[in-house]
C-alpha positions as CSV (number, residue, x, y, z in Angstrom):
1,M,8.2,-9.0,-3.2
2,I,5.9,-11.1,-1.0
3,E,3.0,-9.2,0.2
4,H,-0.1,-8.3,-1.8
5,D,0.0,-4.7,-0.8
6,V,3.6,-4.1,-1.8
7,L,2.6,-1.6,-4.5
8,D,-0.4,-0.2,-2.8
9,A,-0.9,3.4,-3.9
10,G,-2.2,4.8,-0.7
11,L,-5.8,5.0,-1.7
12,G,-6.9,6.9,1.3
13,D,-10.2,7.1,3.0
14,A,-13.2,7.8,1.0
15,D,-14.3,10.5,3.4
16,D,-16.5,13.3,2.2
17,D,-13.7,15.8,2.1
18,D,-11.8,13.7,-0.4
19,F,-14.5,14.3,-3.0
20,E,-15.0,18.0,-2.3
21,F,-13.6,20.5,-4.8
22,D,-13.2,24.2,-4.2
23,E,-10.6,25.2,-6.6
24,P,-8.3,27.9,-5.1
25,V,-8.7,31.2,-6.8
26,D,-5.4,32.5,-8.2
27,A,-5.4,34.9,-11.1
28,Q,-1.9,33.9,-12.0
29,L,-2.8,30.3,-12.4
30,P,-5.1,28.8,-15.2
31,D,-8.3,26.9,-14.6
32,H,-8.2,23.1,-15.1
33,R,-4.7,22.8,-13.7
34,Y,-5.1,19.5,-11.9
35,L,-5.2,15.9,-13.1
36,D,-8.1,13.7,-11.9
37,R,-7.0,11.8,-8.8
38,E,-9.0,8.6,-9.6
39,L,-7.8,8.3,-13.1
40,S,-4.2,9.0,-11.9
41,W,-4.6,6.1,-9.5
42,L,-5.6,3.8,-12.4
43,A,-2.5,5.0,-14.2
44,F,-0.5,4.0,-11.2
45,N,-1.9,0.4,-11.4
46,Q,-1.2,0.4,-15.1
47,R,2.5,1.0,-14.2
48,V,2.3,-2.1,-12.0
49,L,0.9,-4.0,-14.9
50,E,3.7,-2.8,-17.2
51,L,6.2,-4.5,-14.8
52,A,4.2,-7.8,-15.1
53,E,4.4,-7.4,-18.9
54,D,8.1,-6.8,-18.9
55,P,10.0,-9.9,-20.1
56,A,13.2,-8.6,-18.3
57,Q,11.5,-9.2,-14.9
58,P,11.9,-12.7,-13.4
59,A,8.9,-14.9,-14.3
60,L,7.6,-15.4,-10.7
61,E,8.0,-11.7,-9.9
62,R,5.9,-11.0,-13.0
63,A,3.2,-13.3,-11.6
64,N,3.5,-11.4,-8.3
65,F,2.9,-8.1,-10.1
66,L,-0.2,-9.5,-11.7
67,A,-1.5,-10.5,-8.2
68,I,-0.6,-7.0,-6.8
69,F,-2.5,-5.4,-9.7
70,A,-5.6,-7.5,-8.9
71,S,-5.4,-6.8,-5.2
72,N,-4.8,-3.1,-5.7
73,L,-7.8,-2.8,-8.1
74,D,-10.0,-4.6,-5.6
75,E,-9.2,-2.1,-2.9
76,F,-9.7,0.8,-5.3
77,F,-13.3,-0.4,-6.0
78,M,-14.0,-1.1,-2.3
79,V,-12.8,2.3,-1.2
80,R,-12.6,5.0,-3.9
81,V,-15.4,3.8,-6.2
82,A,-17.6,2.9,-3.3
83,G,-17.1,6.4,-1.9
84,L,-18.1,8.1,-5.2
85,K,-21.2,5.9,-5.4
86,R,-22.1,6.8,-1.8
87,R,-21.9,10.5,-2.5
88,I,-24.2,10.1,-5.5
89,V,-26.7,7.9,-3.6
90,T,-26.8,10.4,-0.7
91,G,-27.4,13.3,-3.0
92,L,-24.1,15.0,-2.0
93,A,-22.5,14.6,-5.4
94,I,-19.9,17.5,-5.0
95,P,-17.6,17.9,-7.9
96,T,-14.2,16.0,-7.8
97,N,-10.8,17.6,-7.6
98,V,-10.9,18.6,-11.3
99,G,-14.5,20.0,-11.0
100,R,-16.3,17.1,-12.7
101,A,-19.5,15.4,-11.5
102,P,-18.8,12.1,-9.7
103,Q,-21.1,10.3,-12.3
104,E,-18.9,11.5,-15.1
105,V,-15.8,10.2,-13.3
106,L,-17.5,6.9,-12.6
107,S,-18.1,6.5,-16.3
108,D,-14.4,7.2,-17.1
109,I,-13.3,4.8,-14.3
110,S,-15.5,2.1,-15.7
111,E,-14.0,2.5,-19.2
112,D,-10.4,2.6,-18.0
113,A,-10.9,-0.2,-15.5
114,H,-12.5,-2.4,-18.1
115,Q,-9.6,-1.9,-20.5
116,L,-7.0,-2.5,-17.7
117,Q,-8.7,-5.7,-16.5
118,V,-8.9,-7.1,-20.1
119,R,-5.2,-6.2,-20.5
120,H,-4.4,-7.8,-17.1
121,A,-6.1,-11.0,-18.2
122,A,-4.2,-11.0,-21.5
123,A,-0.9,-10.4,-19.7
124,W,-1.5,-13.6,-17.7
125,T,-2.8,-15.7,-20.7
126,S,-0.4,-14.5,-23.4
127,L,2.7,-13.4,-21.5
128,V,3.3,-14.6,-17.9
129,R,1.6,-18.0,-18.1
130,P,3.7,-19.0,-21.1
131,A,6.9,-17.6,-19.5
132,M,6.2,-19.7,-16.4
133,A,5.5,-22.8,-18.5
134,D,8.9,-22.3,-20.3
135,A,10.5,-22.4,-16.9
136,G,8.7,-25.6,-15.9
137,I,5.7,-24.2,-13.9
138,V,2.7,-25.0,-16.0
139,V,-0.9,-24.0,-15.2
140,V,-3.2,-26.4,-17.1
141,R,-6.9,-26.8,-17.8
142,W,-9.0,-29.9,-17.2
143,D,-9.0,-30.7,-20.9
144,D,-5.1,-30.9,-20.8
145,L,-5.1,-33.8,-18.3
146,D,-4.8,-37.5,-19.1
147,D,-6.9,-40.2,-17.4
148,N,-4.3,-40.9,-14.7
149,E,-4.1,-37.3,-13.7
150,R,-7.8,-36.9,-13.7
151,S,-8.1,-40.0,-11.5
152,K,-5.5,-38.7,-9.0
153,L,-7.2,-35.3,-8.9
154,Y,-10.7,-36.9,-8.4
155,D,-9.3,-38.6,-5.3
156,Y,-8.0,-35.3,-4.0
157,F,-11.4,-33.7,-4.8
158,Q,-13.3,-36.4,-2.8
159,T,-11.0,-36.3,0.2
160,Q,-10.0,-32.6,0.5
161,V,-12.5,-30.5,-1.5
162,F,-15.9,-32.2,-1.5
163,P,-16.4,-32.2,2.3
164,V,-16.1,-28.4,2.6
165,L,-18.3,-27.5,-0.4
166,M,-21.7,-25.9,0.2
167,P,-23.9,-25.8,-2.8
168,L,-26.9,-23.5,-2.4
169,A,-30.0,-24.0,-4.5
170,V,-32.2,-21.1,-5.6
171,D,-35.9,-21.9,-5.8
172,P,-39.1,-20.7,-4.0
173,A,-38.0,-22.5,-0.8
174,H,-34.4,-21.2,-1.0
175,P,-33.9,-17.5,-1.7
176,F,-30.9,-16.2,-3.5
177,P,-27.9,-16.6,-1.1
178,Y,-25.8,-13.7,0.2
179,I,-22.6,-13.4,-1.9
180,S,-19.6,-12.3,0.2
181,G,-17.3,-9.7,-1.1
182,L,-14.3,-10.9,-3.2
183,S,-15.3,-14.5,-3.0
184,L,-14.9,-16.7,-6.1
185,N,-18.1,-18.5,-7.0
186,L,-19.6,-20.8,-9.6
187,A,-23.1,-20.0,-11.0
188,I,-24.6,-23.4,-12.0
189,R,-27.7,-24.1,-14.1
190,I,-29.1,-27.6,-13.7
191,R,-32.1,-29.5,-14.9
192,N,-34.1,-31.8,-12.6
193,A,-34.2,-35.1,-14.4
194,R,-37.5,-36.0,-12.8
195,T,-39.5,-32.8,-13.4
196,G,-37.5,-31.4,-16.3
197,R,-37.4,-28.0,-14.6
198,Q,-34.3,-25.8,-14.9
199,E,-32.9,-24.5,-11.6
200,F,-30.0,-22.4,-10.4
201,A,-27.3,-23.0,-7.7
202,R,-24.4,-21.1,-6.4
203,L,-21.2,-22.7,-5.2
204,K,-18.5,-20.8,-3.4
205,V,-14.9,-21.9,-4.1
206,P,-13.5,-22.5,-0.7
207,P,-11.0,-19.7,0.1
208,M,-9.1,-21.8,2.7
209,L,-7.9,-24.3,0.1
210,P,-4.9,-23.8,-2.3
211,R,-6.1,-21.9,-5.4
212,F,-3.8,-23.9,-7.6
213,V,-3.8,-27.7,-7.1
214,E,-0.6,-29.6,-7.9
215,V,-1.2,-32.1,-10.6
216,V,2.2,-33.7,-11.0
217,R,5.8,-32.9,-10.2
218,G,8.7,-34.3,-12.1
219,E,12.2,-33.5,-13.5
220,S,10.7,-31.3,-16.2
221,G,8.7,-29.2,-13.7
222,V,5.4,-29.0,-12.0
223,R,1.8,-28.7,-13.3
224,Y,-1.1,-27.0,-11.5
225,L,-4.8,-26.9,-12.0
226,P,-7.0,-24.0,-10.9
227,L,-9.3,-25.1,-8.0
228,E,-12.4,-23.9,-9.7
229,D,-11.6,-26.0,-12.7
230,L,-11.3,-29.1,-10.5
231,I,-14.7,-28.3,-8.9
232,S,-16.6,-27.4,-12.0
233,N,-15.6,-30.7,-13.7
234,N,-16.9,-32.8,-10.8
235,L,-20.2,-31.1,-10.2
236,E,-22.1,-34.4,-10.8
237,D,-21.1,-35.5,-7.3
238,L,-22.7,-32.4,-5.8
239,F,-26.0,-32.6,-7.8
240,P,-26.8,-36.4,-8.1
241,G,-29.7,-37.1,-10.4
242,M,-29.4,-33.6,-12.0
243,E,-28.2,-32.7,-15.5
244,I,-25.5,-30.0,-15.4
245,L,-26.5,-27.5,-18.1
246,D,-23.9,-24.8,-17.6
247,H,-21.5,-23.3,-15.1
248,H,-19.6,-20.1,-15.0
249,A,-17.3,-18.3,-12.5
250,F,-18.3,-15.0,-11.0
251,R,-17.0,-12.7,-8.3
252,L,-18.5,-9.7,-6.5
253,T,-16.9,-6.7,-5.0
254,R,-18.7,-4.9,-2.2
255,N,-18.3,-1.5,-0.5
256,E,-16.0,-2.1,2.4
257,D,-15.4,1.5,3.5
258,V,-15.7,1.8,7.2
259,V,-17.4,4.8,8.7
260,I,-17.1,5.6,12.4
261,E,-18.8,8.5,14.2
262,E,-16.2,8.8,16.9
263,D,-17.8,11.7,18.7
264,E,-21.0,9.7,19.2
265,T,-19.5,6.6,20.7
266,E,-17.7,6.3,24.0
267,N,-15.9,3.1,23.1
268,L,-14.0,3.3,19.8
269,I,-13.0,-0.4,19.9
270,Q,-16.6,-1.7,20.3
271,A,-17.9,0.7,17.6
272,L,-15.1,-0.4,15.2
273,E,-15.8,-4.1,15.8
274,A,-19.5,-3.5,15.0
275,E,-18.6,-1.6,11.8
276,L,-16.2,-4.4,10.7
277,L,-19.1,-6.8,11.0
278,R,-21.2,-4.5,8.8
279,R,-18.4,-4.2,6.3
280,R,-19.1,-7.8,5.1
281,F,-22.6,-6.8,4.0
282,G,-21.8,-3.6,2.1
283,P,-23.6,-3.0,-1.2
284,P,-22.3,-4.5,-4.4
285,I,-20.1,-2.2,-6.6
286,R,-18.6,-4.6,-9.2
287,L,-19.5,-7.9,-10.7
288,E,-16.8,-9.9,-12.6
289,V,-17.9,-12.8,-14.8
290,T,-16.2,-15.0,-17.3
291,E,-16.6,-13.8,-20.9
292,D,-18.5,-17.0,-21.9
293,M,-21.3,-16.5,-19.3
294,D,-24.7,-17.0,-20.9
295,D,-27.3,-14.2,-20.8
296,V,-29.8,-16.1,-18.7
297,T,-27.3,-16.6,-15.9
298,L,-25.9,-13.0,-16.2
299,D,-29.4,-11.5,-16.1
300,L,-30.2,-13.5,-13.0
301,L,-27.1,-12.3,-11.2
302,I,-27.7,-8.6,-12.2
303,S,-31.3,-8.8,-11.0
304,E,-30.6,-10.6,-7.7
305,L,-27.5,-8.6,-6.9
306,D,-29.2,-5.3,-7.8
307,I,-26.2,-4.2,-10.0
308,T,-26.1,-2.2,-13.2
309,A,-24.7,-3.2,-16.6
310,Q,-21.9,-0.6,-16.2
311,E,-20.7,-2.5,-13.1
312,V,-20.4,-5.8,-14.9
313,Y,-16.9,-6.8,-16.1
314,R,-16.7,-9.6,-18.6
315,L,-13.2,-11.1,-18.5
316,P,-11.3,-13.8,-20.4
317,G,-9.4,-16.4,-18.4
318,P,-9.5,-17.1,-14.7
319,L,-11.0,-14.6,-12.3
320,D,-9.3,-13.3,-9.2
321,L,-5.7,-13.5,-10.1
322,R,-4.8,-12.7,-6.5
323,G,-4.4,-16.5,-6.5
324,L,-1.1,-15.9,-8.2
325,F,0.4,-14.8,-4.9
326,D,0.6,-18.5,-4.1
327,L,2.5,-19.4,-7.2
328,S,4.8,-16.5,-6.9
329,R,6.1,-17.9,-3.6
330,I,7.3,-21.1,-5.3
331,E,11.0,-21.7,-4.3
332,R,12.7,-21.2,-7.6
333,P,15.6,-18.7,-7.0
334,D,16.2,-18.5,-10.7
335,L,12.7,-17.1,-11.2
336,H,12.9,-14.5,-8.5
337,Y,15.0,-11.4,-7.8
338,K,18.4,-12.1,-6.5
339,P,18.2,-12.3,-2.7
340,H,19.3,-9.2,-0.7
341,V,20.2,-9.5,3.0
342,P,19.9,-6.1,4.7
343,T,23.1,-4.9,6.3
344,T,23.4,-3.4,9.7
345,A,23.7,0.4,9.6
346,L,27.3,1.4,10.0
347,A,26.7,3.3,13.3
348,F,25.0,0.2,14.8
349,Q,27.5,-2.4,13.6
350,P,29.3,-4.4,16.4
351,G,32.8,-3.5,17.5
352,D,36.0,-5.4,17.2
353,N,34.9,-8.1,19.7
354,N,31.8,-8.7,17.5
355,E,29.4,-8.1,20.4
356,R,26.1,-6.6,19.7
357,G,26.5,-2.8,19.7
358,D,25.1,-0.4,22.3
359,I,22.3,1.4,20.4
360,F,22.1,4.2,22.9
361,A,25.9,4.8,22.8
362,S,25.8,5.0,19.0
363,I,23.0,7.5,19.0
364,R,24.8,9.7,21.6
365,K,27.8,10.0,19.2
366,A,25.7,11.5,16.4
367,D,22.3,11.3,14.7
368,V,21.8,8.0,12.8
369,L,19.9,7.9,9.5
370,V,18.8,4.4,8.5
371,H,17.6,3.4,5.0
372,H,15.3,0.3,4.9
373,P,15.3,-2.3,3.5
374,Y,18.9,-1.9,2.5
375,E,19.8,-1.4,6.1
376,S,18.3,-3.8,8.6
377,F,15.1,-2.9,10.6
378,A,15.9,-5.7,13.1
379,T,19.3,-4.4,14.0
380,S,18.2,-0.8,14.2
381,V,14.5,0.0,15.1
382,Q,13.8,-3.4,16.6
383,A,17.1,-3.5,18.5
384,F,16.5,0.1,19.8
385,L,13.2,-0.9,21.4
386,E,14.4,-4.3,22.7
387,Q,17.4,-2.8,24.3
388,A,15.1,-0.1,25.9
389,A,12.8,-2.8,27.3
390,K,15.7,-4.6,29.0
391,D,17.8,-1.5,30.1
392,P,17.3,-0.8,33.8
393,H,18.2,2.9,33.2
394,V,15.2,3.3,30.9
395,L,12.2,4.8,32.7
396,A,9.7,5.2,29.9
397,I,8.9,4.2,26.3
398,K,6.3,6.0,24.1
399,Q,5.4,4.8,20.7
400,T,2.9,5.1,17.9
401,L,1.6,1.9,16.2
402,Y,-0.3,2.2,12.9
403,R,0.2,-1.2,11.2
404,T,2.3,-4.0,12.7
405,S,2.7,-7.7,12.0
406,G,0.8,-10.4,13.8
407,D,3.9,-11.8,15.6
408,S,5.4,-8.4,16.1
409,P,8.6,-8.2,18.2
410,I,7.9,-4.5,18.5
411,V,4.7,-5.3,20.4
412,Q,6.5,-7.9,22.5
413,A,9.2,-5.4,23.4
414,L,6.6,-3.0,24.7
415,I,5.0,-5.8,26.7
416,D,8.4,-6.8,28.2
417,A,9.1,-3.2,29.1
418,A,5.7,-2.8,30.9
419,E,6.1,-6.1,32.7
420,S,9.6,-5.0,34.0
421,G,8.0,-1.9,35.6
422,K,8.7,0.7,33.0
423,Q,6.1,3.4,32.0
424,V,4.9,2.4,28.5
425,L,2.5,4.4,26.3
426,A,1.3,2.9,23.0
427,L,-0.7,5.0,20.7
428,V,-2.5,2.4,18.6
429,E,-4.3,3.6,15.5
430,V,-7.1,1.0,15.3
431,K,-8.6,2.7,12.3
432,A,-5.7,1.8,9.9
433,R,-7.7,0.5,6.9
434,F,-8.0,-3.2,6.5
435,D,-5.8,-3.7,9.6
436,E,-8.5,-2.7,12.0
437,A,-9.1,-6.2,13.4
438,A,-5.5,-7.0,13.9
439,N,-4.9,-3.7,15.7
440,I,-7.8,-4.4,18.0
441,V,-6.2,-7.7,19.0
442,W,-2.8,-6.1,19.7
443,A,-4.4,-3.2,21.6
444,R,-6.1,-5.5,24.0
445,K,-2.9,-7.6,24.4
446,L,-0.9,-4.5,25.3
447,E,-3.6,-3.4,27.8
448,K,-3.5,-6.7,29.6
449,A,0.3,-6.4,30.0
450,G,-0.1,-3.0,31.7
451,V,0.8,-0.8,28.7
452,H,-1.1,2.5,28.7
453,V,-3.0,2.2,25.4
454,V,-4.6,5.2,23.8
455,Y,-6.4,5.6,20.5
456,G,-5.5,9.2,19.5
457,L,-7.6,12.2,19.0
458,V,-11.3,12.2,18.0
459,G,-11.7,12.7,14.3
460,L,-8.0,12.2,13.5
461,K,-6.0,9.1,12.4
462,T,-2.6,9.0,14.0
463,H,-0.3,8.2,11.1
464,C,3.0,9.5,12.4
465,K,5.9,7.1,13.0
466,L,7.4,8.0,16.4
467,A,9.2,6.3,19.2
468,L,10.6,8.0,22.3
469,V,12.8,6.4,25.0
470,I,13.4,8.3,28.3
471,R,16.7,7.1,29.9
472,E,18.3,8.2,33.2
473,E,22.0,8.9,32.8
474,E,24.0,10.3,35.7
475,G,20.9,11.8,37.3
476,V,19.8,13.5,34.1
477,L,16.9,12.3,31.9
478,R,17.9,12.0,28.2
479,H,15.5,11.6,25.3
480,Y,16.3,9.0,22.6
481,S,14.0,9.6,19.6
482,H,13.1,7.8,16.4
483,V,11.1,9.4,13.7
484,G,10.4,7.3,10.6
485,T,8.6,7.3,7.3
486,G,7.4,3.7,7.6
487,N,5.4,1.6,10.0
488,Y,6.9,-0.3,12.9
489,N,6.4,-3.6,11.1
490,P,9.3,-6.0,10.7
491,K,7.7,-7.9,7.8
492,T,6.9,-5.0,5.6
493,S,10.3,-3.4,6.5
494,R,11.9,-6.0,4.2
495,I,10.0,-4.8,1.2
496,Y,9.1,-1.2,1.9
497,E,11.7,1.5,1.2
498,D,11.8,3.9,4.2
499,F,14.0,6.2,6.2
500,G,14.3,6.5,10.0
501,L,16.2,9.1,12.0
502,F,17.6,8.3,15.5
503,T,18.7,11.2,17.6
504,V,19.4,12.3,21.2
505,D,18.8,15.9,20.3
506,D,17.0,17.7,23.1
507,Q,14.9,19.7,20.8
508,V,13.5,16.6,19.1
509,G,13.1,14.9,22.5
510,R,11.1,17.8,23.9
511,D,9.0,18.0,20.7
512,L,8.1,14.3,20.9
513,T,7.4,14.5,24.6
514,R,4.9,17.3,24.1
515,L,3.4,15.6,21.0
516,F,2.8,12.3,22.9
517,N,1.3,14.2,25.8
518,E,-1.1,16.0,23.4
519,L,-1.9,12.8,21.6
520,S,-2.9,11.1,24.8
521,G,-4.7,14.2,25.9
522,Y,-7.2,16.3,23.9
523,A,-5.6,18.4,21.2
524,I,-2.5,19.4,19.2
525,E,-2.1,23.1,19.5
526,K,1.5,24.2,20.0
527,K,4.3,24.6,17.4
528,F,7.4,22.5,17.5
529,K,11.1,23.2,17.1
530,R,12.3,20.4,14.7
531,L,9.0,18.9,13.8
532,L,6.3,19.9,11.4
533,V,3.1,18.4,12.6
534,A,-0.3,18.0,11.0
535,P,-3.1,18.9,11.0
536,L,-2.3,22.4,12.3
537,H,1.2,23.3,11.1
538,L,2.5,20.9,8.5
539,R,0.9,22.3,5.4
540,K,1.6,25.9,6.6
541,G,5.2,25.0,7.2
542,L,5.7,23.5,3.8
543,L,3.9,26.4,2.1
544,R,6.3,28.8,3.8
545,L,9.4,26.7,2.7
546,I,8.1,26.5,-0.9
547,D,7.4,30.3,-1.0
548,K,10.9,31.0,0.4
549,E,12.4,29.2,-2.6
550,R,10.1,31.2,-4.9
551,R,11.3,34.5,-3.3
552,N,15.0,33.3,-3.5
553,A,14.6,32.6,-7.2
554,Q,13.1,36.0,-7.8
555,A,16.1,37.6,-5.9
556,G,18.5,35.7,-8.1
557,K,19.6,33.3,-5.3
558,P,20.0,29.6,-5.7
559,A,16.7,27.7,-5.3
560,H,15.6,24.1,-5.7
561,I,12.6,22.1,-4.4
562,R,12.7,18.3,-4.1
563,I,9.6,16.3,-2.9
564,K,9.3,12.6,-2.7
565,V,5.8,11.3,-1.7
566,N,3.4,8.4,-2.3
567,S,0.7,10.8,-3.5
568,M,0.6,14.5,-4.6
569,V,-3.0,15.7,-4.6
570,D,-3.4,18.7,-2.2
571,E,-4.3,21.8,-4.3
572,Q,-2.7,24.3,-2.0
573,I,0.7,22.6,-2.2
574,I,0.4,22.1,-5.9
575,D,-0.5,25.7,-6.5
576,A,2.5,26.8,-4.4
577,L,4.7,24.6,-6.6
578,Y,3.2,26.1,-9.7
579,R,4.0,29.6,-8.4
580,A,7.6,28.5,-7.5
581,S,7.9,27.2,-11.1
582,Q,6.7,30.5,-12.5
583,A,9.5,32.2,-10.6
584,G,12.0,29.7,-12.2
585,V,12.5,27.3,-9.3
586,P,13.5,23.8,-10.4
587,V,11.0,21.5,-8.8
588,D,11.6,17.7,-8.7
589,V,8.6,15.6,-7.7
590,W,9.2,11.9,-7.1
591,V,5.8,10.2,-6.6
592,R,4.9,6.5,-6.4
593,G,1.1,6.7,-6.9
594,I,-1.4,9.4,-7.5
595,C,-0.3,12.8,-8.9
596,A,-2.8,15.5,-9.6
597,L,0.0,18.0,-10.6
598,K,0.5,18.8,-14.3
599,P,4.2,19.2,-15.1
600,G,5.8,20.9,-18.1
601,V,2.9,23.3,-18.9
602,P,4.2,26.5,-20.5
603,G,3.8,29.5,-18.2
604,M,2.7,27.4,-15.3
605,S,4.9,24.4,-14.5
606,E,7.7,24.5,-17.1
607,T,10.4,23.8,-14.4
608,I,8.5,20.9,-12.7
609,T,9.6,17.4,-13.4
610,V,7.7,14.4,-12.1
611,R,9.1,10.8,-12.0
612,S,7.8,7.5,-10.6
613,I,9.8,4.4,-9.7
614,L,8.4,1.0,-9.1
615,G,10.3,-2.2,-8.6
616,R,11.1,-5.0,-6.2
617,Y,10.7,-2.6,-3.2
618,L,7.8,-0.3,-2.5
619,E,9.1,3.3,-2.6
620,H,7.5,4.5,0.7
621,S,9.7,7.2,2.2
622,R,8.6,10.9,2.2
623,I,11.4,13.4,1.7
624,F,11.1,17.2,1.5
625,A,14.3,19.2,0.5
626,F,14.7,22.9,0.0
627,A,17.9,24.6,-1.2
628,G,17.5,27.4,1.4
629,D,20.0,29.7,-0.2
630,G,22.9,27.6,1.0
631,D,21.2,26.5,4.2
632,P,19.4,23.3,3.1
633,Q,16.1,22.6,4.9
634,V,15.5,18.8,4.6
635,Y,12.7,16.8,6.2
636,I,11.6,13.2,6.3
637,G,8.4,11.8,7.8
638,S,5.0,10.2,7.4
639,A,2.9,12.7,5.4
640,D,1.8,12.5,1.8
641,M,0.4,15.6,0.0
642,M,-3.3,14.7,0.4
643,H,-6.2,16.2,2.2
644,R,-6.4,13.3,4.6
645,N,-2.8,13.6,5.6
646,L,-2.7,17.3,6.0
647,D,-6.2,17.9,7.5
648,R,-7.5,14.7,9.1
649,R,-4.4,12.9,10.3
650,V,-1.7,13.4,12.9
651,E,1.5,13.4,10.8
652,A,5.0,14.4,11.6
653,L,8.1,15.5,9.6
654,V,11.5,15.9,11.3
655,R,14.2,18.2,10.1
656,V,17.4,16.4,9.2
657,V,20.3,18.6,10.2
658,D,23.5,16.5,9.7
659,P,25.1,17.7,6.5
660,A,26.1,14.2,5.6
661,H,22.5,13.0,6.0
662,Q,21.3,15.9,3.9
663,R,23.7,15.0,1.1
664,E,22.6,11.3,1.2
665,L,19.0,12.2,0.8
666,I,19.6,14.8,-2.0
667,S,22.0,12.5,-3.8
668,L,19.4,9.7,-3.8
669,F,16.9,12.2,-5.2
670,D,19.2,13.3,-8.0
671,V,19.8,9.7,-9.1
672,A,16.1,9.1,-9.2
673,M,15.4,12.1,-11.4
674,S,18.4,11.4,-13.7
675,A,17.7,10.6,-17.4
676,E,20.0,7.7,-16.9
677,T,17.8,6.1,-14.3
678,S,14.9,3.7,-15.1
679,S,11.6,5.5,-14.3
680,W,8.2,6.6,-15.6
681,H,7.9,10.2,-16.8
682,L,4.7,12.2,-16.3
683,G,3.5,14.4,-19.1
684,P,1.2,17.5,-18.8
685,E,-1.9,15.5,-19.9
686,G,-1.5,12.8,-17.4
687,D,0.3,10.2,-19.6
688,W,3.0,8.2,-17.9
689,V,5.7,6.9,-20.2
690,R,8.2,4.3,-19.1
691,H,11.9,5.0,-19.8
692,H,13.9,1.9,-18.9
693,V,16.1,1.3,-22.0
694,G,18.7,3.7,-23.2
695,E,19.4,4.8,-26.8
696,D,22.0,2.1,-27.0
697,G,19.4,-0.5,-26.2
698,K,20.9,-1.2,-22.8
699,P,18.9,-1.1,-19.6
700,L,19.0,2.2,-17.7
701,T,20.2,2.3,-14.1
702,D,17.9,0.5,-11.6
703,L,17.8,2.9,-8.6
704,Q,17.1,0.1,-6.1
705,D,19.9,-2.1,-7.3
706,R,22.3,0.9,-7.3
707,T,21.3,1.8,-3.7
708,M,21.7,-1.8,-2.6
709,S,25.2,-1.9,-4.0
710,Q,26.1,1.5,-2.4
711,V,25.1,0.3,1.0
712,Q,27.0,-2.9,0.7
713,R,30.1,-1.0,-0.4
714,R,29.9,1.2,2.7
715,R,29.9,-1.9,4.8
716,R,32.9,-3.4,3.0
717,V,34.9,-0.1,3.3
718,R,34.4,-0.1,7.0
719,A,35.4,-3.7,7.2
720,V,38.7,-2.9,5.4
721,R,39.4,0.0,7.7
């Protein structure tokens, strides 16, 4: 895995509704039937940490998991903790999803997060760093260096580091400087040799320089020194004539939750740009310091930053282990997962003459279900849009863009289509968290090329993954549709697990046409044929499907519910699953991140099983499968079971009707839930237990490796034929 957000849990927006709690009244269900969503998120990040602690994982992948843990926790504080604090400060401290006061939850978060961060630091110091050293990648301290190495690094410091350093003194003439969020800093106490007065200075570790500086490379391996170690051991050059008394690293996390009042601004782009500027100056919510920081320095930081003792995290070892992303990218194939090259989906593979296939001709034959990253995004989704841009018979392209990469061929295809005279509509969601600035850039680039760019409906984020191509064939307009579970992003498609459905079905085409028209208009009001669309109809549709399984079970008919999501929080959905379980319906929930549902509770959820799978790929697809008394109802799409997805986002699920595709999705589900598959099992009290080794001591089946092998076998079988 290569991106810092690979195991992101889908934190969600810290909107007011996320903290409201109005427990649905149901006499057949007990009180206190949900798990706390914030603590469930921390449990998710603990599962990430357990992968880093696992010696069976390749050493550099373990370093990557440590970096992912750190990045995830940063975002958790910037969004979720910040949101809880905001509610307390504004006096709107509505109870959380389990009916507790936000202040109580903050106290529990602080306790759990402290324990996890200490465990995280220990995993680096005691487990991963030694494993990397055994493999020839050694991270050293200044005291470990000999004179020649120190001399070499001093030259590097003078030429590459010293010129960009900016020491800031604190005295009556220099007020305490602004500390930017997530920056790594040195707090330095010095004594003026002339006056004998003690003074304080802050030095920011330059974020544009490599976090780990190469010391020496040889046959036995390579040695690195943390940048802050290099700087702190050459402070005399920055403060000539001063005595360096003490120095310690510290790091501040700020509230970076963006709030936009859309109905009060005519230009969403300008409002968002202004809010992004304000984000840099959000209030502090966490202070990380090294465990050896003296009380004088710490008291000064607490006072100047206006932070509480509960918000201080004393940690051993280096701060900000996001820097391990750099080391995890070292080219050592023996320390990474074995490479996997995605294969082209069977339907899109070239013919006997090995020419690139006609995407439209393939879709006309039958619906095509593509499974990323096992099957290539480039030769399916990207090829679909690129062929559409060049095809003279294509009249129009409509697409949603939520997150896309900086050099996106998807964006380029839309630009090419517009420049060739086609009608192109791009619905760009500029409010995608932490991608706002990038989306603004691409929105303006598209507009300049003549693309009709719209920003969705006021008050709703557009999160659905839709593409529609209108093509003229023999005087008739045909709709070629793609509905996916993941973003139109070629980079993340290599590491995110997602499904996408291509179809020329008229019902889906008409559904998408109407949905796009409503998204570029004013509201979503009508129901659809093969789509379930939020915010009006998706929750209601799922509740009906769940209840139908309950009634089938009561009537003695076959019943089964399977749901795969990133997060399971919505109380109405959870309660419906509880009622189905009470009727005896087997309910399988496959969740990556947050889960507020309590499985296995006698009389409430005895037939509910919850599993979680983490690994080299981010499990990102959403699948909803209902037995339907022999007529399976299977959907894929963009929606998680959270308030934000069901109430404040435009989401879309599409019904999968091909029996072979239904079997593929259900079979994948059954493998994931099998006792023979490596996974985490959720207990009724919220404890996640990892099951990855069988009773015989051998590793259990890795779902992702198994899926990879299956897809490769399908390709080989076709080649033989």
